[in-house]
Structure formats: structure tokens, C-alpha cells
mmCIF file of the C-alpha atoms, coordinates in Angstrom:
data_MODEL
# 
_entry.id   MODEL 
# 
loop_
_atom_site.group_PDB 
_atom_site.id 
_atom_site.type_symbol 
_atom_site.label_atom_id 
_atom_site.label_alt_id 
_atom_site.label_comp_id 
_atom_site.label_asym_id 
_atom_site.label_entity_id 
_atom_site.label_seq_id 
_atom_site.pdbx_PDB_ins_code 
_atom_site.Cartn_x 
_atom_site.Cartn_y 
_atom_site.Cartn_z 
_atom_site.occupancy 
_atom_site.B_iso_or_equiv 
_atom_site.pdbx_formal_charge 
_atom_site.auth_seq_id 
_atom_site.auth_comp_id 
_atom_site.auth_asym_id 
_atom_site.auth_atom_id 
_atom_site.pdbx_PDB_model_num 
ATOM 1   C CA . MET A 1 1   ? -34.407 -40.516 -17.383 1.00 0.00 ? 1   MET A CA 1 
ATOM 2   C CA . ASN A 1 2   ? -35.634 -37.862 -19.802 1.00 0.00 ? 2   ASN A CA 1 
ATOM 3   C CA . ASP A 1 3   ? -33.889 -36.944 -23.069 1.00 0.00 ? 3   ASP A CA 1 
ATOM 4   C CA . ILE A 1 4   ? -32.169 -33.835 -21.662 1.00 0.00 ? 4   ILE A CA 1 
ATOM 5   C CA . HIS A 1 5   ? -30.493 -35.801 -18.853 1.00 0.00 ? 5   HIS A CA 1 
ATOM 6   C CA . LYS A 1 6   ? -29.498 -38.624 -21.218 1.00 0.00 ? 6   LYS A CA 1 
ATOM 7   C CA . GLU A 1 7   ? -27.950 -36.127 -23.621 1.00 0.00 ? 7   GLU A CA 1 
ATOM 8   C CA . ASN A 1 8   ? -25.922 -34.367 -20.904 1.00 0.00 ? 8   ASN A CA 1 
ATOM 9   C CA . SER A 1 9   ? -24.782 -37.423 -18.923 1.00 0.00 ? 9   SER A CA 1 
ATOM 10  C CA . TYR A 1 10  ? -21.954 -38.710 -21.120 1.00 0.00 ? 10  TYR A CA 1 
ATOM 11  C CA . ILE A 1 11  ? -18.666 -37.124 -22.145 1.00 0.00 ? 11  ILE A CA 1 
ATOM 12  C CA . ASN A 1 12  ? -18.946 -36.323 -25.826 1.00 0.00 ? 12  ASN A CA 1 
ATOM 13  C CA . SER A 1 13  ? -16.141 -33.736 -25.984 1.00 0.00 ? 13  SER A CA 1 
ATOM 14  C CA . LEU A 1 14  ? -12.692 -33.977 -24.432 1.00 0.00 ? 14  LEU A CA 1 
ATOM 15  C CA . VAL A 1 15  ? -9.507  -31.908 -24.394 1.00 0.00 ? 15  VAL A CA 1 
ATOM 16  C CA . GLY A 1 16  ? -7.068  -34.464 -23.000 1.00 0.00 ? 16  GLY A CA 1 
ATOM 17  C CA . LYS A 1 17  ? -4.030  -34.035 -20.809 1.00 0.00 ? 17  LYS A CA 1 
ATOM 18  C CA . GLY A 1 18  ? -1.073  -32.821 -22.869 1.00 0.00 ? 18  GLY A CA 1 
ATOM 19  C CA . THR A 1 19  ? -3.361  -31.250 -25.478 1.00 0.00 ? 19  THR A CA 1 
ATOM 20  C CA . ARG A 1 20  ? -3.547  -27.516 -26.215 1.00 0.00 ? 20  ARG A CA 1 
ATOM 21  C CA . PHE A 1 21  ? -6.591  -26.145 -28.023 1.00 0.00 ? 21  PHE A CA 1 
ATOM 22  C CA . ASP A 1 22  ? -7.441  -22.555 -29.002 1.00 0.00 ? 22  ASP A CA 1 
ATOM 23  C CA . GLY A 1 23  ? -10.894 -21.648 -30.304 1.00 0.00 ? 23  GLY A CA 1 
ATOM 24  C CA . GLU A 1 24  ? -14.605 -21.566 -29.675 1.00 0.00 ? 24  GLU A CA 1 
ATOM 25  C CA . LEU A 1 25  ? -16.502 -24.642 -28.519 1.00 0.00 ? 25  LEU A CA 1 
ATOM 26  C CA . ASN A 1 26  ? -20.274 -24.825 -29.038 1.00 0.00 ? 26  ASN A CA 1 
ATOM 27  C CA . LEU A 1 27  ? -21.650 -28.160 -27.902 1.00 0.00 ? 27  LEU A CA 1 
ATOM 28  C CA . THR A 1 28  ? -24.298 -30.225 -26.184 1.00 0.00 ? 28  THR A CA 1 
ATOM 29  C CA . GLY A 1 29  ? -23.580 -32.872 -23.613 1.00 0.00 ? 29  GLY A CA 1 
ATOM 30  C CA . LEU A 1 30  ? -20.585 -32.879 -21.300 1.00 0.00 ? 30  LEU A CA 1 
ATOM 31  C CA . LEU A 1 31  ? -17.198 -31.316 -22.013 1.00 0.00 ? 31  LEU A CA 1 
ATOM 32  C CA . ARG A 1 32  ? -14.175 -32.404 -19.991 1.00 0.00 ? 32  ARG A CA 1 
ATOM 33  C CA . ILE A 1 33  ? -10.912 -30.449 -20.143 1.00 0.00 ? 33  ILE A CA 1 
ATOM 34  C CA . ASP A 1 34  ? -7.720  -31.990 -18.767 1.00 0.00 ? 34  ASP A CA 1 
ATOM 35  C CA . GLY A 1 35  ? -5.344  -30.066 -21.038 1.00 0.00 ? 35  GLY A CA 1 
ATOM 36  C CA . ASP A 1 36  ? -4.904  -26.391 -21.954 1.00 0.00 ? 36  ASP A CA 1 
ATOM 37  C CA . PHE A 1 37  ? -7.779  -24.502 -23.599 1.00 0.00 ? 37  PHE A CA 1 
ATOM 38  C CA . THR A 1 38  ? -8.025  -20.848 -24.680 1.00 0.00 ? 38  THR A CA 1 
ATOM 39  C CA . GLY A 1 39  ? -11.146 -19.341 -26.228 1.00 0.00 ? 39  GLY A CA 1 
ATOM 40  C CA . SER A 1 40  ? -14.825 -19.583 -25.319 1.00 0.00 ? 40  SER A CA 1 
ATOM 41  C CA . ILE A 1 41  ? -17.213 -22.356 -24.316 1.00 0.00 ? 41  ILE A CA 1 
ATOM 42  C CA . ASN A 1 42  ? -20.973 -22.259 -24.994 1.00 0.00 ? 42  ASN A CA 1 
ATOM 43  C CA . THR A 1 43  ? -23.207 -25.137 -23.945 1.00 0.00 ? 43  THR A CA 1 
ATOM 44  C CA . GLU A 1 44  ? -26.489 -25.879 -22.251 1.00 0.00 ? 44  GLU A CA 1 
ATOM 45  C CA . GLY A 1 45  ? -24.758 -28.958 -20.839 1.00 0.00 ? 45  GLY A CA 1 
ATOM 46  C CA . LYS A 1 46  ? -21.987 -29.474 -18.326 1.00 0.00 ? 46  LYS A CA 1 
ATOM 47  C CA . VAL A 1 47  ? -18.345 -28.407 -18.311 1.00 0.00 ? 47  VAL A CA 1 
ATOM 48  C CA . LEU A 1 48  ? -15.796 -30.249 -16.181 1.00 0.00 ? 48  LEU A CA 1 
ATOM 49  C CA . ILE A 1 49  ? -12.307 -28.803 -15.756 1.00 0.00 ? 49  ILE A CA 1 
ATOM 50  C CA . GLY A 1 50  ? -10.139 -31.659 -14.458 1.00 0.00 ? 50  GLY A CA 1 
ATOM 51  C CA . ARG A 1 51  ? -7.330  -31.305 -11.940 1.00 0.00 ? 51  ARG A CA 1 
ATOM 52  C CA . SER A 1 52  ? -4.741  -30.885 -14.719 1.00 0.00 ? 52  SER A CA 1 
ATOM 53  C CA . GLY A 1 53  ? -7.021  -28.655 -16.843 1.00 0.00 ? 53  GLY A CA 1 
ATOM 54  C CA . ARG A 1 54  ? -6.044  -25.029 -17.430 1.00 0.00 ? 54  ARG A CA 1 
ATOM 55  C CA . VAL A 1 55  ? -8.397  -22.732 -19.301 1.00 0.00 ? 55  VAL A CA 1 
ATOM 56  C CA . LYS A 1 56  ? -8.311  -19.073 -20.268 1.00 0.00 ? 56  LYS A CA 1 
ATOM 57  C CA . CYS A 1 57  ? -11.796 -18.446 -21.549 1.00 0.00 ? 57  CYS A CA 1 
ATOM 58  C CA . SER A 1 58  ? -15.333 -17.320 -20.933 1.00 0.00 ? 58  SER A CA 1 
ATOM 59  C CA . ILE A 1 59  ? -17.661 -20.169 -20.006 1.00 0.00 ? 59  ILE A CA 1 
ATOM 60  C CA . ASN A 1 60  ? -21.410 -20.042 -20.646 1.00 0.00 ? 60  ASN A CA 1 
ATOM 61  C CA . ALA A 1 61  ? -22.827 -23.390 -19.521 1.00 0.00 ? 61  ALA A CA 1 
ATOM 62  C CA . GLY A 1 62  ? -25.602 -25.252 -17.759 1.00 0.00 ? 62  GLY A CA 1 
ATOM 63  C CA . SER A 1 63  ? -23.302 -26.343 -14.928 1.00 0.00 ? 63  SER A CA 1 
ATOM 64  C CA . VAL A 1 64  ? -19.569 -26.136 -14.286 1.00 0.00 ? 64  VAL A CA 1 
ATOM 65  C CA . ILE A 1 65  ? -17.251 -28.183 -12.061 1.00 0.00 ? 65  ILE A CA 1 
ATOM 66  C CA . ILE A 1 66  ? -13.705 -26.872 -11.607 1.00 0.00 ? 66  ILE A CA 1 
ATOM 67  C CA . GLY A 1 67  ? -10.798 -28.954 -10.324 1.00 0.00 ? 67  GLY A CA 1 
ATOM 68  C CA . GLY A 1 68  ? -8.066  -27.116 -12.252 1.00 0.00 ? 68  GLY A CA 1 
ATOM 69  C CA . VAL A 1 69  ? -7.349  -23.496 -13.228 1.00 0.00 ? 69  VAL A CA 1 
ATOM 70  C CA . VAL A 1 70  ? -9.853  -21.133 -14.873 1.00 0.00 ? 70  VAL A CA 1 
ATOM 71  C CA . ARG A 1 71  ? -8.998  -17.588 -15.900 1.00 0.00 ? 71  ARG A CA 1 
ATOM 72  C CA . GLY A 1 72  ? -12.127 -15.903 -17.192 1.00 0.00 ? 72  GLY A CA 1 
ATOM 73  C CA . ASN A 1 73  ? -15.766 -15.306 -16.393 1.00 0.00 ? 73  ASN A CA 1 
ATOM 74  C CA . ILE A 1 74  ? -18.294 -18.080 -15.794 1.00 0.00 ? 74  ILE A CA 1 
ATOM 75  C CA . LEU A 1 75  ? -22.033 -17.795 -16.438 1.00 0.00 ? 75  LEU A CA 1 
ATOM 76  C CA . SER A 1 76  ? -24.085 -20.828 -15.462 1.00 0.00 ? 76  SER A CA 1 
ATOM 77  C CA . THR A 1 77  ? -27.806 -21.576 -15.597 1.00 0.00 ? 77  THR A CA 1 
ATOM 78  C CA . GLY A 1 78  ? -27.362 -24.234 -12.931 1.00 0.00 ? 78  GLY A CA 1 
ATOM 79  C CA . LYS A 1 79  ? -24.591 -24.845 -10.440 1.00 0.00 ? 79  LYS A CA 1 
ATOM 80  C CA . VAL A 1 80  ? -20.909 -23.914 -10.314 1.00 0.00 ? 80  VAL A CA 1 
ATOM 81  C CA . VAL A 1 81  ? -18.719 -26.058 -8.055  1.00 0.00 ? 81  VAL A CA 1 
ATOM 82  C CA . VAL A 1 82  ? -15.079 -25.154 -7.415  1.00 0.00 ? 82  VAL A CA 1 
ATOM 83  C CA . LEU A 1 83  ? -13.300 -28.137 -5.867  1.00 0.00 ? 83  LEU A CA 1 
ATOM 84  C CA . SER A 1 84  ? -10.489 -27.759 -3.315  1.00 0.00 ? 84  SER A CA 1 
ATOM 85  C CA . THR A 1 85  ? -7.891  -28.327 -6.083  1.00 0.00 ? 85  THR A CA 1 
ATOM 86  C CA . GLY A 1 86  ? -9.408  -25.544 -8.204  1.00 0.00 ? 86  GLY A CA 1 
ATOM 87  C CA . MET A 1 87  ? -8.365  -21.977 -8.868  1.00 0.00 ? 87  MET A CA 1 
ATOM 88  C CA . VAL A 1 88  ? -10.602 -19.315 -10.423 1.00 0.00 ? 88  VAL A CA 1 
ATOM 89  C CA . LEU A 1 89  ? -9.342  -15.932 -11.574 1.00 0.00 ? 89  LEU A CA 1 
ATOM 90  C CA . GLY A 1 90  ? -12.562 -14.354 -12.766 1.00 0.00 ? 90  GLY A CA 1 
ATOM 91  C CA . ASN A 1 91  ? -16.187 -13.660 -11.962 1.00 0.00 ? 91  ASN A CA 1 
ATOM 92  C CA . ILE A 1 92  ? -18.901 -16.276 -11.399 1.00 0.00 ? 92  ILE A CA 1 
ATOM 93  C CA . LYS A 1 93  ? -22.628 -15.763 -12.052 1.00 0.00 ? 93  LYS A CA 1 
ATOM 94  C CA . ALA A 1 94  ? -24.953 -18.659 -11.262 1.00 0.00 ? 94  ALA A CA 1 
ATOM 95  C CA . PRO A 1 95  ? -28.082 -19.495 -9.252  1.00 0.00 ? 95  PRO A CA 1 
ATOM 96  C CA . CYS A 1 96  ? -26.002 -21.860 -7.070  1.00 0.00 ? 96  CYS A CA 1 
ATOM 97  C CA . ILE A 1 97  ? -22.282 -21.482 -6.280  1.00 0.00 ? 97  ILE A CA 1 
ATOM 98  C CA . VAL A 1 98  ? -20.224 -23.923 -4.169  1.00 0.00 ? 98  VAL A CA 1 
ATOM 99  C CA . ILE A 1 99  ? -16.603 -23.117 -3.329  1.00 0.00 ? 99  ILE A CA 1 
ATOM 100 C CA . GLU A 1 100 ? -14.721 -25.684 -1.256  1.00 0.00 ? 100 GLU A CA 1 
ATOM 101 C CA . GLU A 1 101 ? -12.133 -24.875 1.380   1.00 0.00 ? 101 GLU A CA 1 
ATOM 102 C CA . GLY A 1 102 ? -8.610  -24.316 0.034   1.00 0.00 ? 102 GLY A CA 1 
ATOM 103 C CA . VAL A 1 103 ? -9.683  -22.823 -3.303  1.00 0.00 ? 103 VAL A CA 1 
ATOM 104 C CA . ILE A 1 104 ? -7.747  -19.878 -4.711  1.00 0.00 ? 104 ILE A CA 1 
ATOM 105 C CA . PHE A 1 105 ? -10.376 -17.434 -5.964  1.00 0.00 ? 105 PHE A CA 1 
ATOM 106 C CA . ASN A 1 106 ? -9.885  -13.860 -7.176  1.00 0.00 ? 106 ASN A CA 1 
ATOM 107 C CA . GLY A 1 107 ? -13.074 -12.362 -8.561  1.00 0.00 ? 107 GLY A CA 1 
ATOM 108 C CA . LYS A 1 108 ? -16.703 -11.696 -7.735  1.00 0.00 ? 108 LYS A CA 1 
ATOM 109 C CA . CYS A 1 109 ? -19.608 -14.091 -7.191  1.00 0.00 ? 109 CYS A CA 1 
ATOM 110 C CA . HIS A 1 110 ? -23.136 -13.134 -8.172  1.00 0.00 ? 110 HIS A CA 1 
ATOM 111 C CA . VAL A 1 111 ? -25.994 -15.448 -7.237  1.00 0.00 ? 111 VAL A CA 1 
ATOM 112 C CA . LEU A 1 112 ? -28.684 -15.095 -9.874  1.00 0.00 ? 112 LEU A CA 1 
ATOM 113 C CA . ALA A 1 113 ? -32.430 -14.948 -9.236  1.00 0.00 ? 113 ALA A CA 1 
ATOM 114 C CA . ASP A 1 114 ? -34.669 -17.588 -10.813 1.00 0.00 ? 114 ASP A CA 1 
ATOM 115 C CA . GLU A 1 115 ? -35.504 -15.701 -14.032 1.00 0.00 ? 115 GLU A CA 1 
ATOM 116 C CA . SER A 1 116 ? -32.190 -13.897 -14.592 1.00 0.00 ? 116 SER A CA 1 
ATOM 117 C CA . HIS A 1 117 ? -30.099 -16.908 -15.608 1.00 0.00 ? 117 HIS A CA 1 
ATOM 118 C CA . LYS A 1 118 ? -31.595 -17.956 -18.923 1.00 0.00 ? 118 LYS A CA 1 
ATOM 119 C CA . TYR A 1 119 ? -29.075 -19.514 -21.299 1.00 0.00 ? 119 TYR A CA 1 
ATOM 120 C CA . GLU A 1 120 ? -28.053 -17.362 -24.193 1.00 0.00 ? 120 GLU A CA 1 
ATOM 121 C CA . HIS A 1 121 ? -25.521 -18.311 -26.825 1.00 0.00 ? 121 HIS A CA 1 
ATOM 122 C CA . ARG A 1 122 ? -22.686 -15.786 -26.829 1.00 0.00 ? 122 ARG A CA 1 
ATOM 123 C CA . ARG A 1 123 ? -19.667 -15.577 -29.058 1.00 0.00 ? 123 ARG A CA 1 
ATOM 124 C CA . GLY A 1 124 ? -16.578 -14.120 -27.529 1.00 0.00 ? 124 GLY A CA 1 
ATOM 125 C CA . ALA A 1 125 ? -12.834 -14.178 -27.298 1.00 0.00 ? 125 ALA A CA 1 
ATOM 126 C CA . ALA A 1 126 ? -10.789 -15.324 -24.336 1.00 0.00 ? 126 ALA A CA 1 
ATOM 127 C CA . VAL A 1 127 ? -10.349 -11.727 -23.226 1.00 0.00 ? 127 VAL A CA 1 
ATOM 128 C CA . THR A 1 128 ? -12.825 -10.945 -20.465 1.00 0.00 ? 128 THR A CA 1 
ATOM 129 C CA . GLU A 1 129 ? -13.879 -7.908  -18.483 1.00 0.00 ? 129 GLU A CA 1 
ATOM 130 C CA . TYR A 1 130 ? -12.124 -9.289  -15.403 1.00 0.00 ? 130 TYR A CA 1 
ATOM 131 C CA . GLN A 1 131 ? -8.959  -7.449  -14.423 1.00 0.00 ? 131 GLN A CA 1 
ATOM 132 C CA . PRO A 1 132 ? -6.916  -9.115  -11.657 1.00 0.00 ? 132 PRO A CA 1 
ATOM 133 C CA . ASP A 1 133 ? -5.811  -6.880  -8.799  1.00 0.00 ? 133 ASP A CA 1 
ATOM 134 C CA . TRP A 1 134 ? -2.556  -8.655  -7.925  1.00 0.00 ? 134 TRP A CA 1 
ATOM 135 C CA . ASN A 1 135 ? -1.039  -5.620  -6.199  1.00 0.00 ? 135 ASN A CA 1 
ATOM 136 C CA . ILE A 1 136 ? -3.856  -5.158  -3.665  1.00 0.00 ? 136 ILE A CA 1 
ATOM 137 C CA . GLY A 1 137 ? -3.142  -6.741  -0.278  1.00 0.00 ? 137 GLY A CA 1 
ATOM 138 C CA . GLY A 1 138 ? 0.108   -8.438  -1.271  1.00 0.00 ? 138 GLY A CA 1 
ATOM 139 C CA . ASP A 1 139 ? -1.317  -11.814 -0.268  1.00 0.00 ? 139 ASP A CA 1 
ATOM 140 C CA . LYS A 1 140 ? 1.083   -14.701 -0.960  1.00 0.00 ? 140 LYS A CA 1 
ATOM 141 C CA . LYS A 1 141 ? -1.810  -16.865 -2.227  1.00 0.00 ? 141 LYS A CA 1 
ATOM 142 C CA . GLU A 1 142 ? -2.541  -14.379 -5.002  1.00 0.00 ? 142 GLU A CA 1 
ATOM 143 C CA . GLU A 1 143 ? 1.128   -14.189 -5.987  1.00 0.00 ? 143 GLU A CA 1 
ATOM 144 C CA . LYS A 1 144 ? 1.299   -17.984 -6.039  1.00 0.00 ? 144 LYS A CA 1 
ATOM 145 C CA . ALA A 1 145 ? -1.878  -18.129 -8.160  1.00 0.00 ? 145 ALA A CA 1 
ATOM 146 C CA . LYS A 1 146 ? -0.407  -15.666 -10.655 1.00 0.00 ? 146 LYS A CA 1 
ATOM 147 C CA . ASP A 1 147 ? 2.883   -17.583 -10.893 1.00 0.00 ? 147 ASP A CA 1 
ATOM 148 C CA . GLU A 1 148 ? 1.135   -20.950 -11.317 1.00 0.00 ? 148 GLU A CA 1 
ATOM 149 C CA . PHE A 1 149 ? -1.178  -19.657 -14.019 1.00 0.00 ? 149 PHE A CA 1 
ATOM 150 C CA . LEU A 1 150 ? 1.493   -17.803 -15.970 1.00 0.00 ? 150 LEU A CA 1 
ATOM 151 C CA . SER A 1 151 ? 3.896   -20.782 -15.846 1.00 0.00 ? 151 SER A CA 1 
ATOM 152 C CA . TRP A 1 152 ? 1.790   -22.798 -18.290 1.00 0.00 ? 152 TRP A CA 1 
ATOM 153 C CA . LYS A 1 153 ? 2.092   -20.113 -20.971 1.00 0.00 ? 153 LYS A CA 1 
ATOM 154 C CA . LYS A 1 154 ? 5.915   -20.505 -21.121 1.00 0.00 ? 154 LYS A CA 1 
# 
């Protein structure tokens, strides 16, 4: 196993269940979020949003796995996987995107070409360019997604 894989294979940063954190995270290795996070994430490593994780942020990472709720844009140099328990309210840009059945997703996917996904460190607030269109279509899934996401801010 080379040094890059060793460095990114263990959890060295964790926002645990019941924890709320606001800010900017710049890290190497693997970040796991099971609590509430608002801000921005910048890493060449991996980001894992657990089933109970709820984030409102921009994510710029090597790879991202989502089992909870993400509101914000995701830029990955590797793979983005949204598990069946996940919900994404934002845009995804990555060379490989996997979205399982049952996911609530409101945004755009852009599959990047080989050279267009180079990692770049970006500073930014939780506010993103994504604007949800809750009133279009009147789909009950979108209304449910909005209610579930907004409930954690109360």
C-alpha cells in the first residue's frame, strides 16, 4: 500500500452524532460526519456523511460517500456515491457518480473529463450557487426533503 492510500484509509477527523460544528475544515485523510456541520470542506482525501449526518456546505474532496443529508455543491476528483439513505440538495461534479435507488436528489450532475477534475483548494462559505426549485412540479418527495432538512435547524 503506498503512502497516499495509507494516509487516506483511516478516520482522522470526526464530527460525532449529537455534535454541531460551524466552520471550514481543511484536512488530509478521511473525515466522517455523523452530526450537524455547516461551512466548507476541503480535502484530497475522503469524506463520509453517515446516516445521521446533516451538512450544509460546499465539499471539495477526493471522494465522497453520502448516507445522510447534504445541502450544497460537491466537487470530487474521484467518486461520489449517494447511498439509498442519502439526500442531496445541490450539484455534483465528479468523474464518477453513483446514485442508489431511493435517493432524494434535487440538483444537477456533471461527469467530469479526465483532465477537468484537478483538486484545487477553495475557501468558501456554506452559501452555494444552488437554488432549490421547490415549487416546480409539486412533487411530494421534494416537499418531504425540504421539511426534513429544515427540521434540523429548529
